[in-house]
C-alpha positions as MATLAB code, in Angstrom:
seq = 'XXXXXXXXXXXXXXXXXXXXXXXXXXXXXXXXXXXXXXXXXXXXXXXXXXXXXXXXXXXXXXXXXXXXXXXXXXXXXXXXXXXXXXXXXXXXXXXXXXXXXXXXXXXXXXXXXXXXXXXXXXXXXXXXXXXXXXXXXXXXXXXXXXXXXXXXXXXXXXXXXXXXXXXXXXXXXXXXXXXXXXXXXXXXXXXXXXXXXXXXXXXXXXXXXXXXXXXXXXXXXXXXXXXXXXXXXXXXXXXXXXXXXXXXXXXXXXXXXXXXXXXXXXXXXXXXXXXXXXXXXXXXXXXXXXXXXXXXXXXXX';
ca = [
       0.000    0.000    0.000;
       1.204    3.513   -0.796;
       2.149    5.805    2.089;
      -0.529    8.282    1.007;
      -3.196    5.663    1.716;
      -2.084    5.355    5.339;
      -1.999    9.141    5.730;
      -5.570    9.259    4.403;
      -6.524    6.487    6.847;
      -5.219    8.427    9.867;
      -6.848   11.692    8.799;
     -10.176    9.973    8.201;
     -10.109    8.289   11.619;
      -9.578   11.669   13.290;
     -12.510   13.188   11.391;
     -14.956   10.312   11.847;
     -14.054    9.917   15.496;
     -15.812   13.228   16.153;
     -18.838   12.422   13.981;
     -20.543   10.417   16.718;
     -20.347   13.434   19.038;
     -21.760   15.798   16.393;
     -24.641   13.425   15.625;
     -25.453   13.143   19.336;
     -25.565   16.916   19.737;
     -27.773   17.439   16.652;
     -30.352   14.898   17.852;
     -31.659   17.519   20.275;
     -33.169   19.481   17.370;
     -33.327   17.134   14.354;
     -34.456   13.599   13.564;
     -32.159   10.901   12.108;
     -33.284   11.480    8.486;
     -32.994   15.236    8.974;
     -29.415   14.875   10.197;
     -28.566   12.670    7.201;
     -30.086   15.304    4.880;
     -28.252   18.239    6.478;
     -25.004   16.283    6.581;
     -25.155   15.291    2.917;
     -26.224   18.819    1.896;
     -23.230   20.408    3.620;
     -20.936   17.785    2.150;
     -22.406   18.252   -1.340;
     -21.977   22.034   -1.236;
     -18.409   21.608   -0.004;
     -17.335   19.161   -2.709;
     -19.007   21.305   -5.396;
     -17.066   24.400   -4.286;
     -13.809   22.421   -4.065;
     -14.264   21.053   -7.593;
     -14.972   24.541   -8.933;
     -11.937   26.054   -7.195;
      -9.624   23.224   -8.290;
     -11.218   23.126  -11.742;
     -11.976   19.435  -11.475;
     -14.321   18.262  -14.261;
     -17.860   17.365  -13.164;
     -18.463   15.469  -16.430;
     -22.069   14.719  -15.439;
     -22.692   12.509  -18.472;
     -19.958   10.144  -17.331;
     -21.668    9.466  -13.987;
     -23.961    6.430  -13.974;
     -26.765    8.054  -12.038;
     -28.909    5.048  -11.117;
     -26.024    2.995   -9.644;
     -24.714    6.184   -8.022;
     -28.063    6.814   -6.318;
     -28.220    3.201   -5.105;
     -24.700    3.389   -3.655;
     -25.463    6.794   -2.109;
     -28.507    5.474   -0.277;
     -26.808    2.275    0.899;
     -23.401    3.737    1.746;
     -24.448    7.169    3.054;
     -28.090    8.115    3.643;
     -29.329    4.883    5.235;
     -26.365    4.153    7.548;
     -26.170    7.809    8.642;
     -29.850    7.637    9.575;
     -29.423    4.336   11.404;
     -26.451    5.704   13.359;
     -28.502    8.740   14.357;
     -31.374    6.529   15.482;
     -29.034    4.220   17.399;
     -27.564    7.179   19.281;
     -31.009    8.005   20.642;
     -30.632    4.784   22.606;
     -26.862    4.216   22.904;
     -23.892    6.280   24.084;
     -21.818    7.658   21.207;
     -18.793    5.679   22.436;
     -20.795    2.420   22.354;
     -22.017    3.190   18.834;
     -18.455    3.818   17.671;
     -17.261    0.468   19.030;
     -20.095   -1.376   17.282;
     -19.124    0.536   14.138;
     -15.694   -1.106   14.433;
     -17.229   -4.404   13.293;
     -17.689   -2.973    9.769;
     -14.601   -4.704    8.243;
     -15.933   -8.073    9.449;
     -19.243   -7.515    7.679;
     -17.407   -6.228    4.603;
     -15.478   -9.468    4.343;
     -18.580  -11.595    4.947;
     -20.408   -9.723    2.194;
     -17.404  -10.367   -0.061;
     -17.583  -14.064    0.845;
     -21.317  -14.438    0.250;
     -21.808  -12.253   -2.816;
     -18.471  -11.335   -4.430;
     -16.496  -14.566   -4.516;
     -13.976  -13.987   -1.709;
     -12.503  -17.055    0.007;
     -11.365  -17.055    3.658;
      -8.476  -18.793    5.356;
      -8.652  -20.471    8.754;
      -6.947  -17.575   10.567;
      -9.664  -15.237    9.354;
     -12.364  -17.378   10.963;
     -10.314  -17.293   14.175;
     -10.247  -13.508   13.982;
     -14.003  -13.380   13.529;
     -14.449  -15.632   16.566;
     -12.335  -13.287   18.701;
     -14.356  -10.286   17.483;
     -17.579  -12.137   18.357;
     -16.350  -12.740   21.922;
     -15.543   -9.039   22.181;
     -19.030   -8.185   20.971;
     -20.596  -10.459   23.612;
     -18.551   -8.769   26.367;
     -19.380   -5.326   25.003;
     -23.102   -6.064   25.070;
     -22.974   -7.400   28.631;
     -24.437  -10.788   27.708;
     -24.268  -13.165   30.672;
     -26.191  -16.172   32.078;
     -29.696  -15.129   33.079;
     -29.567  -11.917   31.050;
     -29.844  -11.545   27.282;
     -27.989   -8.231   27.071;
     -27.586   -5.029   29.025;
     -27.407   -2.823   25.921;
     -30.614   -1.569   24.303;
     -31.441   -4.158   21.638;
     -33.091   -1.745   19.175;
     -30.146    0.649   19.339;
     -27.754   -2.281   18.901;
     -29.683   -3.620   15.887;
     -29.758   -0.174   14.251;
     -25.999    0.227   14.626;
     -25.288   -3.240   13.238;
     -27.638   -2.417   10.360;
     -25.543    0.681    9.644;
     -22.327   -1.375    9.532;
     -23.976   -3.828    7.138;
     -24.916   -0.907    4.882;
     -21.301    0.266    4.864;
     -20.146   -3.273    4.047;
     -22.471   -3.634    1.055;
     -22.024   -0.028   -0.064;
     -18.218   -0.135   -0.151;
     -18.274   -3.318   -2.235;
     -20.848   -1.873   -4.652;
     -18.922    1.400   -4.910;
     -15.814   -0.425   -6.088;
     -17.703   -2.500   -8.649;
     -20.436   -0.219   -9.955;
     -18.752    3.183   -9.918;
     -15.300    2.402  -11.247;
     -13.804    4.819  -13.767;
     -14.846    7.941  -11.855;
     -12.394   10.208  -10.082;
     -12.654   10.410   -6.295;
     -14.112   13.909   -6.723;
     -16.794   12.792   -9.186;
     -17.639    9.802   -7.008;
     -17.950   11.978   -3.906;
     -19.997   14.600   -5.787;
     -22.409   12.058   -7.266;
     -22.977   10.015   -4.117;
     -23.439   13.067   -1.880;
     -25.967   14.468   -4.363;
     -27.825   11.145   -4.335;
     -27.738   10.986   -0.532;
     -28.975   14.586   -0.262;
     -31.953   13.969   -2.572;
     -32.895   10.594   -1.073;
     -32.558   11.566    2.586;
     -34.199   14.952    1.911;
     -37.326   13.331    0.496;
     -37.591   10.992    3.493;
     -36.747   13.710    6.025;
     -39.437   16.146    4.850;
     -42.079   13.412    4.498;
     -41.479   11.524    7.754;
     -40.028   14.119   10.168;
     -40.529   17.742   11.173;
     -37.442   19.601    9.958;
     -37.146   23.028   11.603;
     -34.650   24.865    9.373;
     -34.490   27.801   11.807;
     -32.615   25.545   14.228;
     -29.722   25.373   11.757;
     -28.731   28.955   12.595;
     -28.120   28.194   16.269;
     -24.342   28.400   16.957;
     -24.064   24.895   18.439;
     -25.890   23.335   15.486;
     -23.872   25.368   12.970;
     -20.650   24.114   14.513;
     -21.883   20.526   14.543;
     -22.960   20.745   10.903;
     -19.568   22.121    9.881;
     -17.857   19.248   11.670;
     -20.299   16.601   10.475;
     -21.142   17.922    7.015;
     -18.056   19.634    5.648;
     -15.421   17.522    7.382;
     -17.347   14.325    8.210;
     -18.950   14.077    4.771;
     -17.149   16.291    2.244;
     -13.497   15.898    3.255;
     -14.040   12.430    4.729;
     -15.610   10.921    1.637;
     -12.930   12.313   -0.635;
     -10.467   10.437    1.579;
     -12.673    7.330    1.814;
     -13.291    7.113   -1.954;
      -9.586    7.669   -2.553;
      -8.815    4.623   -0.376;
     -11.506    2.509   -2.083;
     -10.326    3.411   -5.593;
      -6.558    3.307   -4.937;
      -6.601    0.589   -2.281;
      -9.572   -1.699   -1.599;
     -12.960   -1.699    0.166;
     -11.433   -3.750    3.003;
      -8.613   -1.251    3.499;
     -10.995    1.707    3.370;
     -13.343    0.259    5.989;
     -10.375   -0.551    8.235;
     -10.589    3.097    9.322;
     -13.007    1.751   11.920;
      -9.990    0.264   13.767;
      -8.993    3.759   14.853;
     -12.323    5.571   15.123;
     -13.529    4.073   18.463;
     -10.532    5.385   20.408;
     -11.060    8.979   19.270;
     -14.839    8.684   19.631;
     -14.485    7.410   23.201;
     -12.281   10.395   24.057;
     -14.821   12.794   22.493;
     -17.688   11.145   24.363;
     -15.866   11.133   27.695;
     -14.586   14.705   27.555;
     -17.550   16.457   25.890;
     -20.582   14.331   26.790;
     -19.455   12.881   30.155;
     -20.109    9.367   28.864;
     -18.624    6.677   31.146;
     -15.975    4.281   29.862;
     -16.635    0.934   31.559;
     -14.433   -2.147   31.677;
     -16.704   -4.032   29.260;
     -16.354   -1.205   26.730;
     -12.548   -1.258   26.891;
     -12.156   -5.060   26.877;
     -14.813   -5.448   24.182;
     -13.064   -2.831   22.062;
      -9.669   -4.530   22.435;
     -11.066   -7.940   21.457;
     -13.108   -6.596   18.539;
     -10.184   -4.663   17.091;
      -7.830   -7.617   17.641;
     -10.241   -9.921   15.858;
     -10.726   -7.504   12.984;
      -6.951   -7.023   12.667;
      -6.310  -10.784   12.585;
      -9.113  -11.311   10.071;
      -7.758   -8.684    7.667;
      -4.134   -9.696    8.142;
      -5.065  -13.224    7.101;
      -5.830  -11.924    3.623;
      -8.393  -13.356    1.249;
      -8.484  -15.047   -2.107;
     -10.876  -14.136   -4.883;
     -12.695  -16.366   -7.328;
     -11.956  -14.992  -10.759;
     -12.558  -11.293  -11.269;
     -15.706  -11.111   -9.183;
     -13.986   -9.788   -6.094;
     -12.214   -6.999   -7.922;
      -9.921   -6.246   -4.979;
      -6.517   -4.925   -6.050;
      -3.367   -5.898   -4.251;
];
């Protein structure tokens, strides 16, 4: 892997680590679909301005709009909404740790639908991550789990969306620059989430002008969506979906610090041990590598 890919990985982890805090703060005034709409709108405006300033070609005819809209909904609008909903029931630090399972789901999706083949060490890694998940959720004899089940299911649903979306992005939207890919998917996410936000939720646009919300939208929309997805798409196109989603190794640590310092969220022993086991399992699983059947996997070396 090129050094620039690892630099992008570190920068993205720093940006997305704060996203869970910004989502939590915006939930006081907006619903999950509304947050997804505002986030994608800010990101779309940012990438449009950047492309104009840098004179990057939009080349709208080159963008395959139907696949782009599908990827945008699966990889952006829907998981952003599910994360927002999950944070109405979970601490932001807990949500970030559950988000760290994304590479596992990405590899399973590759196995089931894109022809990837796993080695024994990868199954061992998944087993370790599963143990970490059980500890994180507080599952013990006589008790199913101590974490809110609906919030847990929503967060796992978001990670599954990221897993499917990153694979589809690599296969359906190849040939676009990272700027065109970011522009097209953010536009699709803005339109899709906007329709659902204004038909299912009450969106009070006057709340946007409040200083706290403006700051959160800058952090979540411009950095968490615009800058972040330029970096993410760069890693998908120049690296692989598995490498790009490995950003979730680093996000929980920064998110836990944000949650502890700014939201007074407790960091319990089960959160720390669960995080260590999940990240260890994910690391082992990815380090084991994978084989592809023919060209279906489409993962470069």
